[in-house]
Residue, then its C-alpha position, 0 to 999 in steps of 0.5 A: m499499499d502507498k503511504l502517501f494516500a493510505d488513510k488519507t482524504i483526498l479532495i478534487t476539485g472539478g472532479t467530474g470532468s475527464f480527468g477527474q473521473k480517470f483520477v477518481d478510477v486510478i486512486q481507488s483502484s490502486f490506493s486505499p484513500k480513507k476519503l475520496i472528495v469529488f466537489s464540482r458543480d455539475e449535479l447530474k455527472q456527480s449522480e453519473m459517478q455515484q453509480k459507477f464509483t460505489q466504494s464506501s471511501m467515495r463522497f461527492f459534495i456539490g459546489d463551486v470554486r468560487d464559494q469560498t465557503r463552501l470549499d471551506e466545508a468541503c476541505r475540513d479534515v482534508d489531507l491532499i487537494v487536486h485542483a483540476a477545476a477550471m473554465k478551459q474553452v479557449p472561445a467561451s473564455e474569450y467571449n466570457p473574461t469576467e467569468c473565466i477571471k473568477t472561475n481560474i483565478d477568483g477560484a483559484q485563490n479560494v481554494i488556496k485559502a480553504a487549503l490553508n483554513n483548514s491546514v491540508s497537507s499538500v495541493i497540487a493545481l493542474s495548469t496548462d502548456k497555454a499558460a506558457n507566454p500566454v496569447n489567450l485569456y484562457g492561458a492568462t488566468k492559468l497563468a495567474s492561478d500558477k503564480l497564486f499557487i507557488a506564491a502561497n507557499n510563502i504565506v503558509g506560515q507555521r503551517n506544513t501546506k505546501f502548493s505545486v503546480v503541475r502542467y502538461g499538453n493536450v489530452i488525448g481524448s478529453r472532452g473539447s480535445i480533437v480526437p472526438l471530433y475527429q472521430r465523430l466526422v469520421s463516423e458521419n462520413c464527412g468529406h475531409l477533416p479540417v485543420t487549422h495549420p499544415g506546421m501545427t504542433r502540440f504535446v500529447i499525454t494521455l488521461r491516465q498518463g496525466v494522473k499517475f503524473v500528479i501522483d507521482a508529482f505528490r511524492r516528489m514535491q517540496g512546494g513550490e515546483i512547476f513539474v512538466p513532465k516529457l512528452p512526444s509531439v504530433k503535428v495536428i495535420t499527422v492527428a487528421q492523416a491518423l485517424g482519417p487516413d482515407l479523407p482529405t484535410k482542409i486548411i481552415g487557418i489559425r482561430p483566434g487565441e491559438k499558437l502555431h506551437e505550444v510551450m511549457c517551459s519558456s527561454d525567459d525561465s531557463h534559469l530557473v528549469l531543472e532538467y530530471d530523467n522524465h520531466f522538469v521542475i520550474k523552480p520558484s522565482i521568488q524563494i522565501r524558504e531558502e533550505i529547499d534544494y529543488s535540484v534533488d526531490n522528496k524521491g531522492d531523484t537529483g536534477k541539472l540546471v537547463s542550458e541558458g536560453f532552453e526552451y520546451q516547445s512542441g514545434t522544436n521537440c525531439s520526440f515526434l509521433d507519425a500516424t501510427e505511434f499515435n493510433r497507437l497513443v489513442s489505443l492506450s487512451n482508452n484503457 
C-alpha cells in the first residue's frame, strides 16, 4: 500500500471532468484512501459517477470553487487536494472574460484559502501549456493561477501546507480535444477533416499518464515547483491522417487565441528550469524558504539546470509521433 495515500482524505475540485473521473478510477483501483471527495457543480455527472464508483470511501460535494464558504466546508479534515476545476474552452473564455477570471483566478485563490484554513498537507493545481507565454485569456488566467499557487508557499506561516503545480499538454480523448471531433467526423462520413495549419504542433498525453504524473508529483513535491512531464509532440495534420487515413484535409486557418506551437518551459524561465530523467521542474522565482534544494526532490532524484535560453516547445521537441504511433497512443488512452 502506498503510504502517501493510505488512510488519507483526498479532495479533487472539478472532479466530474475527464481528469477527475480518471483520477478517481486510478486512486480507487490502486490505493486505499480514507475518503475521496469529488467537488463540482455538476449534479448530473456526480449522480452518474455515484453509480460507477460505489466504494464506501467516496463522497460527492456539490459546490463551486467561486464559493469560499462551501470550499472551506468541503476541505475540513482533508489531507491532499487536486485542483482540476477550471473554465478551459478558449473561445468561451474570450467571449465571457469575467466568468473565466472568476473561476480560474478567484477560484484558485479560494482553494488556497480553504487549504490554509484547514491545514491541508499538500495541494497540486493542474495547469496547461497555454499558461506559458499566453496569447489568450484562458492561458493568462491559468498563468495567474500558477503564480497564486506557487506564491502561496510564502504565506503558510507555521503550517505544513505545500503548494505545487503540474503543467502538461493536450490530453488525448478529453472533452473538447480534437480526437473526439475527428472520430465523430469520420463516423459521419464527412468529406474532409479540418486542419488549422499544416505545421501546427502540440504536446500530447493520455489521461492515465496525466493522473500518474500528478500522483508522482505528490511524492516528489517540496512546495513551489511547477512539474512539467517530458512528452512527445505531434503535428495536427498527422492526427488527421491517423484518424482519417482515407479522408483529405482542409486547411481552415489558425483560430483566434491559438498558437502555432505550444511552450511548457519558456526561454525566459530557463535560469529556473531543472531537468530530471522524465520531467522538468520550474523553480519559484521568489523563494522564501532558502533551505529547499529543488535539485534534489523528495524521492531523492536529482535534476540539473538547463542551458541558458532553453525552451521546451512542441515544434522543436526531440520526440515526434507519426500516424501509427499516435493511433497506438489513442488506443492506450481508452484504457
